[in-house]
C-alpha positions as CSV (number, residue, x, y, z in Angstrom):
1,M,36.7,111.0,-177.6
2,G,32.7,111.2,-178.9
3,I,31.1,107.7,-179.0
4,D,29.3,107.0,-182.3
5,T,26.0,106.2,-181.8
6,V,24.4,105.8,-185.7
7,N,27.2,103.3,-186.0
8,L,26.9,101.6,-182.2
9,G,23.7,101.6,-183.4
10,R,24.4,98.8,-186.0
11,I,25.6,96.2,-183.2
12,D,23.3,93.9,-181.4
13,L,25.2,93.1,-178.1
14,N,24.0,89.4,-179.4
15,L,26.0,89.3,-182.1
16,L,29.3,89.8,-179.3
17,V,28.0,86.6,-177.6
18,H,27.6,84.7,-180.6
19,L,30.8,86.0,-181.3
20,D,32.1,85.0,-178.4
21,A,30.9,81.7,-178.4
22,L,32.0,81.0,-181.7
23,L,36.1,82.0,-181.3
24,R,35.6,79.6,-178.0
25,E,34.5,76.7,-179.7
26,K,36.1,77.1,-183.2
27,S,32.3,75.3,-184.1
28,V,29.2,76.7,-185.5
29,T,27.2,73.5,-184.1
30,R,29.0,73.5,-180.7
31,A,28.4,77.7,-180.7
32,A,25.4,77.5,-181.2
33,S,24.5,75.0,-178.4
34,R,26.6,76.7,-175.6
35,V,24.5,79.8,-176.4
36,G,21.2,77.9,-177.0
37,I,20.2,78.7,-180.7
38,G,20.0,76.9,-183.8
39,Q,22.7,76.0,-186.0
40,S,21.4,77.9,-189.3
41,A,20.6,81.2,-187.0
42,M,24.2,80.8,-185.5
43,S,25.3,80.5,-189.1
44,H,23.8,83.5,-189.9
45,N,24.8,85.6,-187.1
46,L,28.1,84.6,-188.2
47,A,27.5,85.9,-191.3
48,R,26.3,89.0,-189.9
49,L,29.7,89.1,-187.7
50,R,32.1,88.7,-191.0
51,E,30.4,91.6,-192.5
52,L,30.9,93.6,-189.4
53,F,34.4,93.3,-188.9
54,S,35.2,92.6,-192.4
55,D,36.8,89.8,-192.4
56,E,36.0,85.9,-192.1
57,L,36.8,85.0,-188.1
58,L,37.0,81.4,-188.9
59,T,37.8,79.6,-191.9
60,R,38.0,75.9,-192.7
61,G,41.7,73.9,-192.4
62,S,42.7,70.4,-192.4
63,E,41.8,69.7,-188.6
64,G,38.8,71.6,-188.7
65,M,37.5,75.3,-188.7
66,R,40.6,77.9,-187.3
67,L,40.5,81.7,-186.0
68,T,41.8,84.0,-188.5
69,P,44.4,86.4,-187.6
70,R,42.0,89.3,-186.5
71,A,39.1,87.0,-185.0
72,A,42.6,85.6,-182.4
73,V,43.4,89.2,-181.6
74,L,39.7,89.8,-180.7
75,L,39.6,86.7,-178.8
76,E,40.6,88.1,-175.3
77,P,38.9,91.4,-175.5
78,V,35.6,90.4,-176.5
79,Q,35.5,87.8,-173.6
80,T,36.8,90.9,-171.2
81,M,34.0,93.1,-172.4
82,L,31.1,90.4,-172.3
83,A,32.6,89.8,-168.7
84,Q,32.5,93.4,-167.8
85,V,29.3,94.3,-169.1
86,E,27.7,91.2,-167.1
87,A,29.3,92.6,-164.2
88,M,27.7,96.2,-164.5
89,V,24.6,94.7,-164.6
90,S,24.4,92.1,-162.3
91,R,26.1,93.3,-159.3
92,D,23.7,92.3,-156.6
93,R,23.2,88.5,-158.3
94,V,24.7,85.6,-156.7
95,F,28.2,85.0,-157.7
96,D,28.9,81.2,-159.0
97,P,32.7,80.8,-159.1
98,A,32.5,77.2,-160.4
99,T,30.7,78.9,-163.7
100,A,31.9,82.4,-163.8
101,V,33.8,83.8,-166.8
102,R,36.3,87.3,-165.8
103,T,39.5,88.4,-166.1
104,F,41.0,90.4,-163.3
105,R,43.8,93.3,-164.0
106,F,45.8,93.0,-160.9
107,G,48.6,95.6,-159.8
108,L,51.5,94.2,-158.0
109,P,55.3,94.5,-157.8
110,D,56.8,90.8,-158.4
111,S,58.0,89.8,-154.8
112,M,53.8,89.7,-154.3
113,E,53.6,87.8,-157.1
114,I,55.7,85.1,-155.7
115,L,54.2,85.3,-152.0
116,I,50.9,85.1,-153.1
117,M,50.0,84.2,-156.7
118,P,50.7,80.7,-156.6
119,A,48.2,79.7,-153.6
120,L,45.6,81.9,-155.0
121,L,46.5,80.8,-158.4
122,A,45.8,77.3,-157.2
123,R,42.8,78.1,-155.3
124,I,40.8,79.3,-158.4
125,R,42.2,76.7,-160.7
126,E,39.9,74.7,-158.4
127,V,36.9,76.2,-157.4
128,A,36.6,78.6,-160.5
129,P,38.3,77.9,-163.9
130,G,36.7,80.8,-165.4
131,I,38.8,83.7,-163.6
132,H,41.7,84.3,-165.5
133,L,44.5,86.8,-163.7
134,R,46.3,89.3,-165.9
135,L,49.6,90.9,-163.8
136,Y,51.1,94.1,-163.9
137,N,53.5,96.2,-162.0
138,F,52.2,99.1,-161.1
139,D,54.3,102.7,-160.5
140,A,52.9,103.8,-156.9
141,S,52.8,107.4,-157.7
142,R,50.0,106.3,-160.6
143,L,48.1,103.8,-158.5
144,V,44.9,105.4,-158.0
145,D,44.7,107.4,-161.3
146,D,44.7,104.0,-162.8
147,L,42.4,102.7,-161.1
148,D,40.1,105.7,-161.3
149,A,40.6,105.0,-165.2
150,D,39.3,101.4,-164.8
151,E,42.6,100.2,-166.2
152,M,43.3,97.9,-163.2
153,D,40.4,96.1,-161.0
154,L,42.9,95.1,-157.8
155,A,46.1,95.9,-156.4
156,I,48.3,94.9,-153.5
157,G,51.0,97.5,-152.3
158,Y,52.4,98.4,-148.9
159,D,52.1,101.4,-146.9
160,A,49.5,102.8,-147.8
161,F,48.9,104.7,-150.6
162,Q,48.6,108.2,-148.9
163,Q,47.6,109.7,-152.0
164,G,43.9,107.8,-151.8
165,Q,40.5,109.2,-151.9
166,V,37.4,108.2,-150.6
167,H,36.2,106.0,-153.1
168,H,39.7,104.2,-153.3
169,K,38.9,101.1,-150.8
170,R,41.8,99.3,-148.6
171,R,41.8,96.1,-146.9
172,K,44.5,95.5,-144.5
173,L,46.2,91.8,-145.1
174,F,49.7,91.9,-143.2
175,T,52.2,93.4,-141.3
176,E,55.4,92.6,-142.1
177,S,59.3,93.0,-140.1
178,W,62.7,93.2,-141.7
179,L,65.8,91.0,-142.1
180,C,68.9,91.4,-143.1
181,M,70.0,88.4,-145.3
182,F,73.7,87.7,-146.6
183,N,75.9,84.8,-147.7
184,A,78.1,84.2,-144.8
185,E,80.8,82.3,-146.7
186,K,81.1,85.2,-148.9
187,T,81.0,88.1,-146.3
188,G,82.9,86.1,-143.2
189,I,80.6,87.3,-140.9
190,T,77.7,84.8,-138.9
191,P,74.4,85.8,-137.3
192,P,73.8,88.3,-135.6
193,I,75.3,91.2,-137.7
194,S,76.5,93.9,-135.8
195,L,76.2,97.5,-137.0
196,E,80.1,97.6,-137.7
197,D,79.8,95.0,-140.5
198,F,76.6,95.8,-141.4
199,V,78.1,99.3,-142.2
200,R,81.0,98.0,-143.7
201,L,79.3,95.5,-146.2
202,P,78.0,96.9,-149.7
203,H,74.2,96.7,-149.8
204,V,71.6,95.9,-152.5
205,L,68.9,98.1,-152.6
206,T,65.5,97.0,-153.5
207,S,63.1,100.0,-154.8
208,L,60.7,100.7,-157.3
209,R,61.5,104.1,-157.2
210,P,62.2,106.3,-160.1
211,G,65.0,109.0,-160.3
212,R,68.9,108.7,-160.2
213,S,69.4,109.2,-156.5
214,V,67.2,106.3,-154.5
215,R,67.4,106.6,-150.9
216,G,66.0,103.3,-148.5
217,I,64.3,103.3,-145.4
218,V,68.1,102.0,-144.0
219,D,69.6,105.2,-145.2
220,E,67.1,107.4,-142.7
221,A,67.6,105.0,-140.0
222,L,71.8,105.1,-140.3
223,E,71.7,108.8,-140.5
224,K,70.1,108.6,-137.2
225,H,73.3,107.5,-135.9
226,G,75.1,109.7,-138.1
227,L,76.2,106.7,-140.2
228,H,75.5,105.9,-144.1
229,R,76.1,103.1,-146.0
230,T,77.4,102.0,-149.7
231,V,74.8,100.9,-152.2
232,A,76.7,98.5,-154.7
233,L,73.3,97.7,-156.7
234,T,69.7,98.9,-157.0
235,T,66.9,97.0,-158.3
236,P,63.4,96.6,-158.9
237,R,63.6,93.3,-159.7
238,F,63.2,91.6,-156.2
239,L,63.5,88.4,-157.1
240,T,67.3,88.5,-158.9
241,V,68.4,89.6,-155.2
242,P,69.1,86.4,-153.9
243,S,71.6,85.5,-156.9
244,L,72.8,88.8,-156.5
245,V,73.8,88.3,-152.7
246,A,74.4,84.5,-153.2
247,C,77.2,85.0,-155.4
248,A,79.1,88.6,-154.1
249,P,80.1,89.6,-150.2
250,L,76.5,91.9,-149.9
251,I,73.8,92.0,-147.8
252,V,70.2,93.0,-148.4
253,T,67.4,94.1,-146.1
254,M,64.2,92.7,-147.0
255,Q,60.8,91.8,-145.2
256,A,61.2,89.2,-143.4
257,R,58.7,86.0,-145.0
258,L,60.5,87.0,-148.1
259,A,64.3,86.5,-146.6
260,R,63.0,83.5,-145.2
261,L,61.7,82.0,-148.3
262,F,65.0,83.3,-150.4
263,A,67.4,82.1,-147.2
264,A,66.1,78.5,-147.4
265,E,65.7,78.2,-150.9
266,F,69.6,79.5,-151.6
267,G,71.2,78.8,-148.6
268,L,71.7,82.3,-147.2
269,S,71.9,83.2,-143.4
270,L,69.8,85.7,-142.3
271,S,69.8,88.6,-139.0
272,P,68.1,90.7,-137.1
273,L,68.9,94.6,-138.0
274,P,71.3,96.1,-135.6
275,V,69.1,99.4,-136.7
276,E,65.1,100.2,-135.9
277,L,62.9,100.0,-138.8
278,N,59.0,100.3,-138.3
279,Q,57.0,97.6,-139.6
280,V,54.9,97.8,-142.7
281,T,51.5,97.0,-143.7
282,V,50.9,94.8,-146.7
283,S,47.0,95.7,-148.2
284,L,44.9,95.2,-151.2
285,I,43.5,98.4,-152.8
286,W,40.4,98.9,-155.2
287,H,38.0,101.4,-156.5
288,A,34.7,101.9,-154.5
289,S,32.7,101.4,-157.6
290,Y,33.7,97.3,-157.2
291,D,32.9,97.3,-154.0
292,R,29.3,95.3,-154.3
293,D,30.7,93.5,-157.3
294,P,30.0,89.8,-155.8
295,A,32.9,88.7,-158.0
296,H,35.3,91.5,-157.2
297,A,34.2,90.8,-153.5
298,W,34.6,86.8,-154.1
299,L,38.2,87.8,-155.2
300,R,39.4,90.0,-152.5
301,D,38.1,87.4,-150.1
302,Q,40.2,84.7,-151.6
303,V,43.7,86.9,-151.3
304,A,42.4,87.5,-147.5
305,Q,41.5,84.2,-146.2
306,L,44.5,82.8,-148.0
307,V,47.1,85.0,-146.4
308,G,45.1,84.8,-143.4
309,N,45.4,80.9,-143.1
310,C,49.0,80.6,-144.2
311,E,51.8,81.1,-142.2
312,S,54.1,80.9,-145.3
313,V,52.4,83.7,-146.9
314,R,56.1,86.3,-147.3
315,G,55.7,90.2,-147.3
316,R,56.9,92.7,-150.1
317,T,60.2,94.1,-149.8
318,V,60.2,97.8,-151.1
319,G,63.3,100.3,-150.5
320,A,64.7,98.8,-147.9
């Protein structure tokens, strides 16, 4: 799609800065103070913005100025766009988390959300309250395309995005082993689980892979012994698994950190696996164009530090 340079030429970037202030403050006086201009100049700019967007943007109500529906829709896109413009022209400047305003689009599965995001969000609210995170599930087969299209700033995944290229940067967070989780009362067994019981009991399979027939690494490990298992349920939603296992005579194989968390919360039993599975590596991945972006680098460091400093951080489950 071509860029309409004639229409874009009508837009003063400073107008969008003033629009951001007006939408945030819902007051001409406070918006003027926020950007350092006089009230009359801000009133003039509001008039220009109303003409540009063909909308009143701010209307007077019983409790002061309020946003029109059109203005409410503009609020987040304007903030995101200004943050991206600022990042584009100031990547070599010093980043101050205390005053920064920025939205980061973060791709990760729900398991990683519960493992890392609580500590990360607490840290951000403490030292960088202007940083906003938007979390997305992602399709691993399309992840690098999403990064290339700038539809995602950062992702957390496992065992490494084999389709990545030189401009797809990666930072290892941790490696993870596996545990078997089950309700000892429902299954009638106690740890450690035997290979016979492991094969006999139905399994819950957690997988993000699409398709009618989904196999996990457990199936591949059992095949080496000439064995196979029965999968009672396959789900992409890792956080539903403990409820399923707690209520029925089922077992699930998942990474150790997450299994320990769920076992403690739901009163479930854990056991080493009777088959050998390779460890998985959990990593950050991003596009090289953000390598020198100080805000982006700061966020990557926060994730790595929180993972490295907290023994309770628990790893991602996939295709077990």
